[in-house]
Structures are given as C-alpha cells and as structure tokens.
MIDOSE-1310 file (N, C-alpha, C; in nm, 2 decimals, decimal comma, always signed):
residues 115
mfev	-0,54/-8,10/-2,19/-0,69/-8,09/-2,27/-0,65/-8,13/-2,41; -0,73/-8,22/-2,46/-0,72/-8,27/-2,60/-0,85/-8,21/-2,69; -0,82/-8,15/-2,79/-0,87/-8,05/-2,92/-0,84/-8,08/-3,01; -0,96/-8,12/-3,11/-0,94/-8,15/-3,24/-1,08/-8,11/-3,31
tvpa	-1,04/-8,06/-3,43/-1,12/-7,99/-3,52/-1,14/-8,11/-3,63; -1,29/-8,15/-3,62/-1,34/-8,27/-3,73/-1,42/-8,19/-3,84; -1,39/-8,27/-3,96/-1,46/-8,22/-4,05/-1,60/-8,31/-4,07; -1,69/-8,25/-4,12/-1,81/-8,32/-4,10/-1,84/-8,44/-4,18
dpge	-1,78/-8,53/-4,18/-1,76/-8,67/-4,26/-1,76/-8,79/-4,18; -1,88/-8,87/-4,21/-1,87/-8,98/-4,15/-1,73/-9,09/-4,11; -1,62/-9,05/-4,21/-1,52/-9,14/-4,25/-1,41/-9,09/-4,15; -1,45/-8,95/-4,04/-1,36/-8,92/-3,98/-1,38/-8,99/-3,83
lapv	-1,50/-9,06/-3,82/-1,52/-9,10/-3,70/-1,44/-9,20/-3,62; -1,42/-9,29/-3,73/-1,31/-9,40/-3,67/-1,16/-9,33/-3,63; -1,12/-9,25/-3,72/-1,00/-9,20/-3,67/-1,03/-9,12/-3,55; -1,09/-9,05/-3,50/-1,11/-8,96/-3,38/-1,13/-9,07/-3,29
rhri	-1,22/-9,20/-3,28/-1,20/-9,27/-3,21/-1,07/-9,30/-3,16; -1,01/-9,37/-3,27/-0,86/-9,37/-3,24/-0,76/-9,30/-3,17; -0,79/-9,18/-3,22/-0,71/-9,07/-3,16/-0,76/-9,07/-2,96; -0,88/-9,07/-2,96/-0,96/-9,06/-2,82/-0,85/-9,17/-2,76
aavl	-0,86/-9,29/-2,80/-0,82/-9,41/-2,73/-0,68/-9,39/-2,67; -0,60/-9,35/-2,78/-0,45/-9,30/-2,74/-0,44/-9,21/-2,63; -0,51/-9,10/-2,63/-0,49/-8,97/-2,57/-0,52/-9,05/-2,44; -0,63/-9,13/-2,40/-0,68/-9,15/-2,27/-0,61/-9,28/-2,23
haqh	-0,54/-9,36/-2,31/-0,46/-9,46/-2,27/-0,36/-9,43/-2,19; -0,29/-9,28/-2,25/-0,15/-9,23/-2,22/-0,18/-9,19/-2,07; -0,31/-9,17/-2,03/-0,34/-9,10/-1,91/-0,39/-9,22/-1,82; -0,40/-9,34/-1,82/-0,39/-9,46/-1,76/-0,54/-9,47/-1,72
rtda	-0,66/-9,46/-1,84/-0,78/-9,47/-1,83/-0,81/-9,59/-1,85; -0,90/-9,63/-1,76/-0,94/-9,79/-1,78/-1,03/-9,82/-1,94; -0,97/-9,94/-1,98/-1,04/-9,98/-2,13/-1,20/-9,94/-2,15; -1,28/-9,97/-1,99/-1,40/-9,94/-2,02/-1,45/-9,79/-2,02
hiwr	-1,36/-9,72/-1,97/-1,42/-9,56/-1,99/-1,35/-9,56/-2,10; -1,24/-9,57/-2,15/-1,20/-9,55/-2,30/-1,31/-9,57/-2,38; -1,36/-9,66/-2,39/-1,48/-9,73/-2,49/-1,58/-9,59/-2,45; -1,64/-9,59/-2,32/-1,74/-9,49/-2,29/-1,76/-9,37/-2,36
vsvv	-1,63/-9,31/-2,32/-1,58/-9,19/-2,38/-1,58/-9,16/-2,53; -1,50/-9,28/-2,62/-1,50/-9,32/-2,74/-1,67/-9,29/-2,80; -1,76/-9,39/-2,76/-1,88/-9,38/-2,79/-1,97/-9,28/-2,80; -1,94/-9,16/-2,65/-2,02/-9,04/-2,64/-1,97/-8,94/-2,75
asel	-1,83/-8,94/-2,76/-1,76/-8,86/-2,83/-1,82/-8,88/-3,01; -1,81/-9,01/-3,03/-1,85/-9,04/-3,17/-2,02/-9,03/-3,20; -2,13/-9,04/-3,08/-2,24/-9,02/-3,09/-2,28/-8,87/-3,12; -2,20/-8,82/-3,04/-2,23/-8,64/-3,06/-2,16/-8,60/-3,19
ltls	-2,10/-8,63/-3,23/-2,06/-8,62/-3,38/-2,12/-8,66/-3,49; -2,21/-8,77/-3,46/-2,28/-8,83/-3,56/-2,40/-8,78/-3,57; -2,46/-8,68/-3,45/-2,56/-8,61/-3,43/-2,57/-8,52/-3,48; -2,41/-8,45/-3,49/-2,39/-8,32/-3,55/-2,42/-8,32/-3,72
iaqg	-2,34/-8,43/-3,75/-2,36/-8,44/-3,90/-2,50/-8,47/-3,96; -2,56/-8,58/-3,87/-2,73/-8,61/-3,91/-2,79/-8,46/-3,92; -2,75/-8,38/-3,83/-2,85/-8,27/-3,81/-2,83/-8,15/-3,91; -2,73/-8,19/-3,99/-2,69/-8,10/-4,12/-2,59/-8,02/-4,11
ndhs	-2,47/-8,07/-4,00/-2,36/-8,00/-3,99/-2,28/-8,00/-4,11; -2,25/-7,92/-4,19/-2,16/-7,94/-4,32/-2,05/-7,87/-4,31; -1,98/-7,82/-4,21/-1,88/-7,74/-4,16/-1,76/-7,86/-4,06; -1,69/-7,80/-4,01/-1,63/-7,87/-3,94/-1,69/-7,87/-3,81
ailr	-1,66/-7,95/-3,65/-1,70/-7,92/-3,52/-1,57/-7,95/-3,45; -1,59/-7,88/-3,32/-1,50/-7,88/-3,25/-1,52/-7,98/-3,14; -1,41/-8,06/-3,12/-1,43/-8,17/-3,01/-1,32/-8,17/-2,92; -1,38/-8,14/-2,79/-1,27/-8,13/-2,66/-1,28/-8,24/-2,57
lsal	-1,18/-8,29/-2,50/-1,17/-8,37/-2,40/-1,10/-8,31/-2,28; -1,15/-8,30/-2,14/-1,08/-8,26/-2,00/-1,07/-8,38/-1,95; -0,97/-8,44/-1,89/-0,98/-8,55/-1,81/-0,92/-8,48/-1,67; -1,04/-8,51/-1,61/-1,03/-8,49/-1,42/-0,99/-8,61/-1,37
pdvt	-0,95/-8,62/-1,23/-0,93/-8,74/-1,17/-1,03/-8,86/-1,19; -1,17/-8,81/-1,17/-1,26/-8,92/-1,19/-1,37/-8,94/-1,30; -1,34/-8,83/-1,39/-1,42/-8,80/-1,47/-1,33/-8,77/-1,63; -1,41/-8,77/-1,71/-1,38/-8,71/-1,86/-1,47/-8,58/-1,93
rvel	-1,46/-8,51/-1,92/-1,55/-8,43/-1,99/-1,55/-8,44/-2,13; -1,67/-8,43/-2,21/-1,66/-8,45/-2,35/-1,75/-8,31/-2,38; -1,67/-8,22/-2,51/-1,75/-8,12/-2,54/-1,76/-8,13/-2,72; -1,87/-8,08/-2,74/-1,85/-8,07/-2,91/-1,91/-7,97/-2,93
vdhl	-1,85/-7,85/-3,01/-1,92/-7,74/-3,07/-1,92/-7,75/-3,21; -2,05/-7,71/-3,25/-2,08/-7,66/-3,36/-2,19/-7,57/-3,42; -2,24/-7,53/-3,54/-2,27/-7,43/-3,54/-2,43/-7,42/-3,55; -2,50/-7,53/-3,52/-2,64/-7,60/-3,51/-2,70/-7,52/-3,36
qhls	-2,71/-7,38/-3,35/-2,71/-7,35/-3,22/-2,90/-7,39/-3,18; -2,97/-7,37/-3,26/-3,11/-7,39/-3,23/-3,18/-7,55/-3,24; -3,08/-7,64/-3,28/-3,11/-7,78/-3,29/-3,14/-7,83/-3,14; -3,22/-7,92/-3,12/-3,24/-8,00/-3,00/-3,10/-8,12/-2,99
vfds	-3,06/-8,17/-2,89/-2,98/-8,28/-2,86/-3,03/-8,41/-2,83; -3,08/-8,38/-2,68/-3,10/-8,52/-2,62/-3,18/-8,57/-2,64; -3,29/-8,56/-2,73/-3,45/-8,62/-2,75/-3,40/-8,70/-2,90; -3,29/-8,71/-2,94/-3,25/-8,78/-3,08/-3,20/-8,93/-3,03
pqgq	-3,20/-9,04/-3,12/-3,16/-9,17/-3,08/-3,00/-9,17/-3,00; -2,90/-9,07/-3,08/-2,76/-9,04/-3,06/-2,76/-8,97/-2,92; -2,85/-8,87/-2,88/-2,83/-8,80/-2,75/-2,89/-8,90/-2,66; -3,01/-8,96/-2,65/-3,07/-9,07/-2,57/-2,94/-9,18/-2,50
lvtr	-2,84/-9,18/-2,63/-2,74/-9,30/-2,58/-2,65/-9,22/-2,50; -2,62/-9,10/-2,53/-2,52/-9,03/-2,44/-2,57/-9,01/-2,30; -2,69/-8,97/-2,28/-2,76/-8,97/-2,13/-2,77/-9,09/-2,05; -2,74/-9,22/-2,15/-2,73/-9,35/-2,07/-2,58/-9,37/-2,02
iasi	-2,49/-9,30/-2,09/-2,34/-9,32/-2,08/-2,33/-9,22/-1,95; -2,35/-9,10/-2,01/-2,29/-9,00/-1,93/-2,35/-8,97/-1,77; -2,28/-8,94/-1,68/-2,33/-8,90/-1,56/-2,40/-8,77/-1,55; -2,37/-8,67/-1,62/-2,43/-8,53/-1,63/-2,42/-8,49/-1,77
wgvm	-2,50/-8,40/-1,85/-2,49/-8,37/-1,94/-2,56/-8,22/-1,98; -2,53/-8,14/-2,10/-2,60/-8,00/-2,09/-2,59/-7,97/-2,26; -2,64/-7,85/-2,27/-2,62/-7,75/-2,38/-2,61/-7,62/-2,35; -2,50/-7,56/-2,42/-2,49/-7,41/-2,40/-2,48/-7,36/-2,56
rdda	-2,57/-7,24/-2,57/-2,57/-7,19/-2,68/-2,52/-7,05/-2,64; -2,48/-7,01/-2,77/-2,43/-6,84/-2,75/-2,46/-6,77/-2,86; -2,43/-6,62/-2,84/-2,49/-6,52/-2,94/-2,42/-6,51/-3,08; -2,32/-6,58/-3,11/-2,24/-6,60/-3,21/-2,31/-6,74/-3,28
gyrt	-2,41/-6,80/-3,27/-2,45/-6,91/-3,35/-2,40/-7,04/-3,30; -2,32/-7,07/-3,23/-2,26/-7,20/-3,17/-2,35/-7,25/-3,05; -2,34/-7,40/-3,07/-2,38/-7,46/-2,94/-2,27/-7,55/-2,91; -2,25/-7,58/-2,78/-2,16/-7,69/-2,72/-2,24/-7,77/-2,60
vwcd	-2,23/-7,88/-2,68/-2,29/-7,98/-2,63/-2,19/-8,06/-2,54; -2,21/-8,07/-2,42/-2,13/-8,15/-2,30/-2,16/-8,25/-2,22; -2,10/-8,31/-2,17/-2,12/-8,44/-2,09/-2,00/-8,46/-2,01; -2,03/-8,56/-1,88/-1,93/-8,59/-1,85/-1,93/-8,74/-1,81
vtq	-1,80/-8,81/-1,83/-1,83/-8,97/-1,83/-1,72/-9,00/-1,71; -1,80/-9,06/-1,65/-1,72/-9,12/-1,51/-1,60/-9,24/-1,53; -1,53/-9,23/-1,45/-1,43/-9,36/-1,45/-1,47/-9,47/-1,45
C-alpha cells in the first residue's frame, strides 16, 4: 500500500503523479494503467481543492492483482463527488467507485482502476 498526505495546493499535483508512477512502475504495472491511476488520483485531489479543502488530504493506493484501488480522504463530508467534471472523468476511467462518509466529518472517495 502507498499512502501520502498531500497539502491542499495545486502545486503538489505533479509531484504526487510522479510518486504514483514510481510506485506502480516498481509493481510492474503497464504504462496505460499508470496513466489512468495518475489521472484518477490527480482529479480527486483537484476536486477536493476546488470544493474548498484548505487542509491536507490523504491519498492511498492499494494494488491488487488486476486492479489498483485509489482512495482520497478529506474533511468535506457533505459535498458531492461524481456529478462534478472531475468526478465524471473518474467514473469514465474507473470500473467501480463510491463515497464513504463517517461520523468524524471525513469522506473517503474511492475507485478501482483495472489493469
């Protein structure tokens, strides 16, 4: 599993994409898969910032044999995700997606990107 705390700063998007690529390359994922996971992670981070997240967010990747799960945890519990332009792009790339909201005020946006 890969986990990183990302400040709510658009300048962090490119470095995070590079770290994702390095992690997935080490796991021998295809270039196309690495690109799709990088896009999904970047779009979820962009959405969090655009919706007003001024704190950090946690980004997690879990690589399984045929899929990489991407999770983004932020404090924007009550805001929607998949009706935004970024969310709609995620739904086009991912095979399945969802949102979990907890009583502590966090939301976890997740999706699976197949190989």
